FIPASE-245662 format. One record per residue (C-alpha): y negated, z negated, x negated; residue in one letter. Coordinates in steps of 0.25 Angstrom, whole numbers, m for minus. Example, Ala and Ser with C-alpha at 12.3 -4.5 7.8 and 13.67 -1.06 7.14 Angstrom:
# FIPASE-245662
> 18, m31, m49, A
> 4, m29, m55, S
//
This chain:
# FIPASE-245662
> 69, m23, 22, M
> 59, m13, 28, Y
> 63, m2, 17, V
> 77, m3, 11, Q
> 82, 7, 1, V
> 96, 4, m3, S
> 104, 10, m14, G
> 97, 24, m13, V
> 103, 34, m23, T
> 98, 48, m24, K
> 101, 60, m34, T
> 93, 72, m35, I
> 97, 84, m44, K
> 107, 75, m51, H
> 97, 65, m54, K
> 98, 51, m48, Q
> 84, 48, m43, V
> 88, 35, m35, L
> 99, 26, m40, D
> 103, 16, m29, E
> 89, 12, m27, A
> 86, 1, m17, S
> 73, m6, m13, M
> 68, m15, m1, S
> 55, m16, 5, C
> 50, m25, 16, E
> 40, m21, 27, K
> 25, m22, 24, G
> 26, m23, 9, K
> 22, m15, m3, V
> 33, m10, m13, Y
> 31, m3, m27, G
> 42, 6, m32, L
> 39, 8, m47, V
> 45, 16, m58, G
> 42, 28, m68, P
> 42, 42, m63, N
> 56, 47, m60, G
> 61, 33, m57, S
> 64, 36, m42, G
> 52, 30, m35, K
> 48, 43, m27, T
> 63, 45, m24, M
> 64, 31, m18, M
> 52, 34, m9, L
> 57, 47, m5, R
> 70, 40, m1, T
> 63, 29, 7, I
> 56, 41, 14, C
> 69, 48, 18, G
> 65, 60, 9, F
> 78, 60, 2, I
> 92, 58, 5, H
> 98, 47, m4, P
> 112, 49, m10, D
> 115, 35, m7, A
> 108, 22, m1, G
> 99, 20, 11, T
> 85, 18, 15, V
> 80, 10, 27, E
> 66, 8, 32, V
> 63, m2, 43, G
> 78, m4, 44, G
> 81, 11, 47, K
> 87, 21, 38, P
> 78, 32, 31, V
> 86, 45, 33, V
> 83, 57, 25, F
> 75, 68, 33, N
> 74, 59, 45, E
> 62, 52, 51, N
> 58, 39, 44, L
> 61, 26, 51, P
> 47, 21, 49, V
> 33, 27, 47, R
> 31, 30, 32, M
> 20, 35, 24, G
> 22, 40, 10, A
> 17, 47, m3, I
> 30, 53, m9, I
> 27, 61, m22, E
> 15, 71, m21, T
> 7, 69, m9, P
> 7, 82, m1, G
> m6, 87, 7, F
> m11, 100, 11, I
> m22, 103, 1, G
> m31, 112, 9, N
> m32, 102, 21, K
> m40, 90, 21, S
> m35, 76, 18, A
> m38, 72, 32, M
> m30, 84, 37, W
> m18, 81, 28, N
> m18, 66, 33, L
> m19, 70, 48, E
> m8, 80, 46, Y
> 1, 71, 39, L
> m1, 60, 49, A
> 1, 69, 61, G
> 16, 71, 56, L
> 20, 58, 62, D
> 8, 55, 71, K
> 3, 44, 63, G
> m12, 48, 61, W
> m21, 36, 60, D
> m35, 41, 57, L
> m42, 28, 55, K
> m32, 23, 45, E
> m32, 37, 38, T
> m47, 36, 37, L
> m46, 22, 31, R
> m36, 26, 21, L
> m45, 38, 17, L
> m57, 30, 15, D
> m51, 19, 6, I
> m45, 30, m3, F
> m59, 37, m3, N
> m54, 49, 4, L
> m61, 48, 17, Y
> m73, 57, 13, K
> m63, 67, 7, K
> m54, 67, 19, R
> m58, 81, 24, E
> m57, 87, 10, D
> m45, 96, 7, K
> m34, 89, 0, V
> m34, 99, m11, K
> m47, 95, m16, S
> m42, 80, m18, Y
> m39, 75, m31, S
> m26, 69, m35, L
> m30, 55, m32, G
> m36, 59, m19, M
> m23, 66, m14, R
> m16, 53, m18, Q
> m25, 44, m10, K
> m23, 54, 2, L
> m8, 53, 0, A
> m9, 38, 1, V
> m18, 39, 14, V
> m8, 48, 20, Q
> 4, 38, 17, A
> m4, 26, 23, L
> m12, 32, 35, M
> m2, 31, 46, E
> 2, 16, 45, H
> 15, 19, 40, Q
> 26, 8, 39, E
> 31, 12, 26, L
> 23, 19, 15, V
> 29, 25, 2, L
> 20, 29, m9, L
> 24, 36, m21, D
> 14, 35, m33, E
> 2, 33, m23, P
> m8, 29, m34, T
> m6, 42, m43, N
> m19, 48, m45, G
> m27, 36, m40, L
> m38, 30, m47, D
> m39, 15, m49, K
> m48, 12, m37, A
> m39, 21, m28, S
> m27, 13, m33, V
> m34, 0, m29, G
> m37, 6, m15, V
> m22, 10, m14, F
> m17, m4, m17, L
> m26, m10, m8, D
> m21, m1, 3, E
> m7, m4, 0, I
> m10, m19, 2, D
> m16, m15, 16, R
> m4, m7, 20, Q
> 5, m19, 16, R
> m4, m28, 25, E
> m2, m18, 37, S
> 13, m19, 35, G
> 16, m6, 28, T
> 27, m6, 18, T
> 23, 2, 6, V
> 32, 7, m6, I
> 24, 12, m18, I
> 31, 20, m29, A
> 23, 20, m42, S
> 24, 20, m57, H
> 11, 11, m57, H
> 18, m2, m55, D
> 5, m9, m59, D
> m2, m4, m46, E
> 11, m6, m37, I
> 12, m21, m41, T
> m2, m24, m36, Q
> 2, m21, m22, V
> 17, m21, m20, A
> 25, m32, m15, D
> 37, m28, m23, A
> 39, m17, m34, V
> 52, m10, m36, Y
> 55, m3, m49, T
> 63, 9, m49, I
> 69, 16, m61, G
> 79, 28, m62, E
> 80, 28, m47, G
> 84, 13, m46, R
> 76, 1, m42, I
> 77, m8, m54, V
> 67, m19, m50, D
> 59, m26, m39, C
> 48, m35, m41, V
> 41, m42, m29, E
> 27, m48, m30, R
> 27, m64, m30, S
> 42, m65, m30, S
> 54, m63, m38, T
> 64, m52, m34, V
> 78, m48, m39, K
> 78, m35, m46, A
> 88, m25, m43, S
> 96, m28, m55, N
> 97, m43, m50, G
> 87, m49, m60, E
> 75, m56, m56, D
> 62, m49, m56, A
> 49, m57, m58, E
> 38, m56, m47, G
> 23, m56, m48, V
> 17, m48, m60, G
> 30, m43, m65, D
> 32, m28, m68, S
> 43, m21, m60, A
> 47, m13, m72, D
//
């Protein structure tokens, strides 16, 4: 497996936020991680990014361990919680600055993404002038613009209108076709099921179910989960 999370447990301030959580992701596929607020979605993404140190369990990406506060084993793009930009700088300045952190700047790809998300004409405007939806689309652009091998997106459609959600889903399909592995955490399971190859359901920090499109898989409790069209709830 390209991404392997095995039995990860984490307690923060006496609250267990992950409880022996496990999930597996193949390379070049799209995965959903759905559950209500507070279910552990964001913490699972933070674990895969190496942003937290698990109390127990392991995370591997590309066959190599993810170690807290060390360089990631693969090129990774992410939206984790609230996207952070420098408000008094332009969108383009922010993107170039972030890309420069790992020398991954691709101007042509960045401009393509800005165009499809209807931000091209506003690329030199200061980010503080952007609406919530525009900032969210800019965050998606920064996560995808460097041809990353693995992309982790936390509630990426928050603040987006219906048309922008459609653009986002089409772009995720394109990313899959290019071989990118994408994990999307969201409480909008109706959107995620349109694009994901498999959907994991998380509750109280534990993976409780996994449903694949066009197939039947075993849920984590050992019971069969039906395939196409079934809810992951």
